[in-house]
N, CA, C and O atoms as CSV, one atom per row, in Angstrom:
chain,resi,resn,atom,element,x,y,z
A,1,MET,N,N,12.715,42.784,33.739
A,1,MET,CA,C,12.827,41.358,33.452
A,1,MET,C,C,13.984,41.124,32.482
A,1,MET,O,O,14.094,41.782,31.448
A,2,GLU,N,N,14.823,40.192,32.836
A,2,GLU,CA,C,15.974,39.903,31.984
A,2,GLU,C,C,15.561,39.034,30.802
A,2,GLU,O,O,14.659,38.201,30.898
A,3,THR,N,N,16.224,39.246,29.724
A,3,THR,CA,C,15.952,38.403,28.571
A,3,THR,C,C,16.745,37.105,28.708
A,3,THR,O,O,17.665,36.997,29.518
A,4,ARG,N,N,16.368,36.154,27.914
A,4,ARG,CA,C,17.041,34.846,27.947
A,4,ARG,C,C,18.525,34.996,27.609
A,4,ARG,O,O,19.379,34.338,28.203
A,5,LYS,N,N,18.813,35.862,26.660
A,5,LYS,CA,C,20.200,36.088,26.237
A,5,LYS,C,C,21.043,36.645,27.390
A,5,LYS,O,O,22.185,36.227,27.582
A,6,GLN,N,N,20.478,37.588,28.156
A,6,GLN,CA,C,21.193,38.167,29.294
A,6,GLN,C,C,21.453,37.114,30.372
A,6,GLN,O,O,22.541,37.053,30.943
A,7,ARG,N,N,20.443,36.291,30.640
A,7,ARG,CA,C,20.607,35.239,31.656
A,7,ARG,C,C,21.673,34.246,31.236
A,7,ARG,O,O,22.492,33.825,32.053
A,8,MET,N,N,21.667,33.871,29.970
A,8,MET,CA,C,22.651,32.910,29.474
A,8,MET,C,C,24.054,33.497,29.530
A,8,MET,O,O,25.014,32.784,29.821
A,9,PHE,N,N,24.179,34.790,29.256
A,9,PHE,CA,C,25.479,35.449,29.331
A,9,PHE,C,C,25.988,35.445,30.766
A,9,PHE,O,O,27.151,35.133,31.022
A,10,LYS,N,N,25.103,35.797,31.703
A,10,LYS,CA,C,25.492,35.825,33.117
A,10,LYS,C,C,25.916,34.440,33.600
A,10,LYS,O,O,26.925,34.304,34.293
A,11,SER,N,N,25.154,33.425,33.239
A,11,SER,CA,C,25.482,32.080,33.720
A,11,SER,C,C,26.765,31.560,33.082
A,11,SER,O,O,27.534,30.856,33.738
A,12,SER,N,N,27.009,31.892,31.820
A,12,SER,CA,C,28.257,31.441,31.194
A,12,SER,C,C,29.445,32.156,31.823
A,12,SER,O,O,30.515,31.569,31.988
A,13,LYS,N,N,29.254,33.424,32.173
A,13,LYS,CA,C,30.304,34.178,32.846
A,13,LYS,C,C,30.601,33.552,34.214
A,13,LYS,O,O,31.760,33.416,34.604
A,14,ALA,N,N,29.552,33.179,34.929
A,14,ALA,CA,C,29.710,32.549,36.246
A,14,ALA,C,C,30.410,31.195,36.114
A,14,ALA,O,O,31.251,30.846,36.943
A,15,ARG,N,N,30.063,30.434,35.075
A,15,ARG,CA,C,30.717,29.138,34.853
A,15,ARG,C,C,32.206,29.314,34.593
A,15,ARG,O,O,33.032,28.573,35.127
A,16,ARG,N,N,32.540,30.302,33.768
A,16,ARG,CA,C,33.962,30.571,33.487
A,16,ARG,C,C,34.704,30.940,34.765
A,16,ARG,O,O,35.828,30.491,34.990
A,17,LYS,N,N,34.074,31.754,35.595
A,17,LYS,CA,C,34.699,32.186,36.847
A,17,LYS,C,C,34.909,30.991,37.781
A,17,LYS,O,O,35.968,30.860,38.395
A,18,ARG,N,N,33.901,30.120,37.886
A,18,ARG,CA,C,34.029,28.925,38.734
A,18,ARG,C,C,35.116,27.999,38.215
A,18,ARG,O,O,35.875,27.429,38.999
A,19,LYS,N,N,35.196,27.846,36.904
A,19,LYS,CA,C,36.207,26.980,36.300
A,19,LYS,C,C,37.608,27.522,36.581
A,19,LYS,O,O,38.519,26.769,36.923
A,20,ALA,N,N,37.766,28.833,36.433
A,20,ALA,CA,C,39.070,29.454,36.676
A,20,ALA,C,C,39.483,29.295,38.133
A,20,ALA,O,O,40.636,28.980,38.427
A,21,SER,N,N,38.537,29.515,39.042
A,21,SER,CA,C,38.883,29.392,40.460
A,21,SER,C,C,39.167,27.938,40.820
A,21,SER,O,O,40.012,27.664,41.671
A,22,LYS,N,N,38.473,27.013,40.183
A,22,LYS,CA,C,38.719,25.594,40.441
A,22,LYS,C,C,40.123,25.203,39.970
A,22,LYS,O,O,40.837,24.483,40.667
A,23,GLU,N,N,40.510,25.678,38.792
A,23,GLU,CA,C,41.848,25.385,38.277
A,23,GLU,C,C,42.920,25.981,39.187
A,23,GLU,O,O,43.958,25.364,39.427
A,24,LEU,N,N,42.658,27.172,39.683
A,24,LEU,CA,C,43.601,27.829,40.580
A,24,LEU,C,C,43.736,27.035,41.880
A,24,LEU,O,O,44.846,26.833,42.373
A,25,LYS,N,N,42.619,26.592,42.427
A,25,LYS,CA,C,42.655,25.820,43.675
A,25,LYS,C,C,43.412,24.511,43.477
A,25,LYS,O,O,44.127,24.063,44.373
A,26,ASP,N,N,43.255,23.900,42.308
A,26,ASP,CA,C,43.958,22.654,42.033
A,26,ASP,C,C,45.473,22.850,42.014
A,26,ASP,O,O,46.228,21.953,42.392
A,27,LYS,N,N,45.910,24.028,41.572
A,27,LYS,CA,C,47.343,24.302,41.494
A,27,LYS,C,C,47.957,24.601,42.859
A,27,LYS,O,O,49.124,24.296,43.108
A,28,LEU,N,N,47.164,25.195,43.731
A,28,LEU,CA,C,47.697,25.615,45.028
A,28,LEU,C,C,47.891,24.436,45.980
A,28,LEU,O,O,47.112,23.483,45.988
A,29,THR,N,N,48.925,24.527,46.762
A,29,THR,CA,C,49.097,23.528,47.813
A,29,THR,C,C,48.306,23.982,49.026
A,29,THR,O,O,47.852,25.125,49.086
A,30,LYS,N,N,48.145,23.112,49.967
A,30,LYS,CA,C,47.379,23.453,51.168
A,30,LYS,C,C,48.031,24.621,51.921
A,30,LYS,O,O,47.330,25.476,52.462
A,31,ARG,N,N,49.332,24.659,51.955
A,31,ARG,CA,C,50.042,25.718,52.668
A,31,ARG,C,C,49.775,27.081,52.023
A,31,ARG,O,O,49.514,28.070,52.708
A,32,GLU,N,N,49.848,27.108,50.688
A,32,GLU,CA,C,49.579,28.358,49.978
A,32,GLU,C,C,48.134,28.793,50.183
A,32,GLU,O,O,47.848,29.981,50.338
A,33,PHE,N,N,47.226,27.821,50.183
A,33,PHE,CA,C,45.810,28.113,50.354
A,33,PHE,C,C,45.559,28.707,51.737
A,33,PHE,O,O,44.773,29.643,51.883
A,34,ALA,N,N,46.229,28.161,52.751
A,34,ALA,CA,C,46.096,28.676,54.114
A,34,ALA,C,C,46.645,30.100,54.195
A,34,ALA,O,O,46.087,30.955,54.883
A,35,HIS,N,N,47.734,30.337,53.492
A,35,HIS,CA,C,48.325,31.677,53.481
A,35,HIS,C,C,47.358,32.678,52.851
A,35,HIS,O,O,47.178,33.782,53.366
A,36,LEU,N,N,46.742,32.293,51.743
A,36,LEU,CA,C,45.780,33.181,51.086
A,36,LEU,C,C,44.582,33.446,51.989
A,36,LEU,O,O,44.057,34.559,52.025
A,37,ARG,N,N,44.157,32.427,52.713
A,37,ARG,CA,C,43.036,32.592,53.639
A,37,ARG,C,C,43.406,33.612,54.712
A,37,ARG,O,O,42.596,34.460,55.086
A,38,HIS,N,N,44.633,33.516,55.196
A,38,HIS,CA,C,45.123,34.460,56.197
A,38,HIS,C,C,45.098,35.890,55.637
A,38,HIS,O,O,44.677,36.822,56.323
A,39,LEU,N,N,45.548,36.054,54.391
A,39,LEU,CA,C,45.557,37.373,53.770
A,39,LEU,C,C,44.141,37.921,53.589
A,39,LEU,O,O,43.906,39.115,53.776
A,40,ARG,N,N,43.202,37.051,53.226
A,40,ARG,CA,C,41.806,37.478,53.082
A,40,ARG,C,C,41.254,37.984,54.408
A,40,ARG,O,O,40.571,39.007,54.457
A,41,GLU,N,N,41.555,37.257,55.484
A,41,GLU,CA,C,41.105,37.675,56.821
A,41,GLU,C,C,41.725,39.027,57.188
A,41,GLU,O,O,41.062,39.898,57.752
A,42,LYS,N,N,42.995,39.179,56.858
A,42,LYS,CA,C,43.703,40.423,57.162
A,42,LYS,C,C,43.071,41.595,56.411
A,42,LYS,O,O,42.847,42.657,56.990
A,43,MET,N,N,42.784,41.401,55.128
A,43,MET,CA,C,42.170,42.454,54.334
A,43,MET,C,C,40.776,42.791,54.856
A,43,MET,O,O,40.367,43.952,54.839
A,44,LYS,N,N,40.057,41.786,55.316
A,44,LYS,CA,C,38.723,42.005,55.864
A,44,LYS,C,C,38.806,42.912,57.097
A,44,LYS,O,O,37.986,43.813,57.269
A,45,LYS,N,N,39.804,42.662,57.953
A,45,LYS,CA,C,40.005,43.479,59.156
A,45,LYS,C,C,40.349,44.912,58.772
A,45,LYS,O,O,39.827,45.858,59.362
A,46,ILE,N,N,41.231,45.075,57.780
A,46,ILE,CA,C,41.653,46.408,57.348
A,46,ILE,C,C,40.464,47.180,56.769
A,46,ILE,O,O,40.269,48.355,57.083
A,47,LYS,N,N,39.673,46.514,55.924
A,47,LYS,CA,C,38.516,47.186,55.321
A,47,LYS,C,C,37.506,47.588,56.386
A,47,LYS,O,O,36.912,48.664,56.311
A,48,ALA,N,N,37.311,46.725,57.375
A,48,ALA,CA,C,36.366,47.038,58.445
A,48,ALA,C,C,36.858,48.237,59.246
A,48,ALA,O,O,36.065,49.088,59.650
A,49,ARG,N,N,38.136,48.303,59.468
A,49,ARG,CA,C,38.704,49.408,60.230
A,49,ARG,C,C,38.586,50.721,59.444
A,49,ARG,O,O,38.284,51.765,60.020
A,50,GLN,N,N,38.822,50.665,58.138
A,50,GLN,CA,C,38.750,51.861,57.313
A,50,GLN,C,C,37.316,52.345,57.130
A,50,GLN,O,O,37.059,53.538,56.968
A,51,HIS,N,N,36.402,51.403,57.160
A,51,HIS,CA,C,34.986,51.751,56.955
A,51,HIS,C,C,34.454,52.624,58.097
A,51,HIS,O,O,33.557,53.442,57.892
A,52,THR,N,N,35.004,52.449,59.287
A,52,THR,CA,C,34.519,53.202,60.450
A,52,THR,C,C,34.995,54.635,60.465
A,52,THR,O,O,34.450,55.459,61.198
A,53,LYS,N,N,36.013,54.953,59.660
A,53,LYS,CA,C,36.556,56.322,59.657
A,53,LYS,C,C,35.617,57.311,59.017
A,53,LYS,O,O,35.931,58.499,58.939
């Protein structure tokens, strides 16, 4: 069972992460965002291929 302090630490960490990603998304243009999405898909394919070896 987690203590209250541990839960609060985890949630504050998650909030910071969401805030950072939100700020990053605000800076990116739609074109850059699409490019990053393409790269994520590409990495997913590569990882799946390597996992089968």
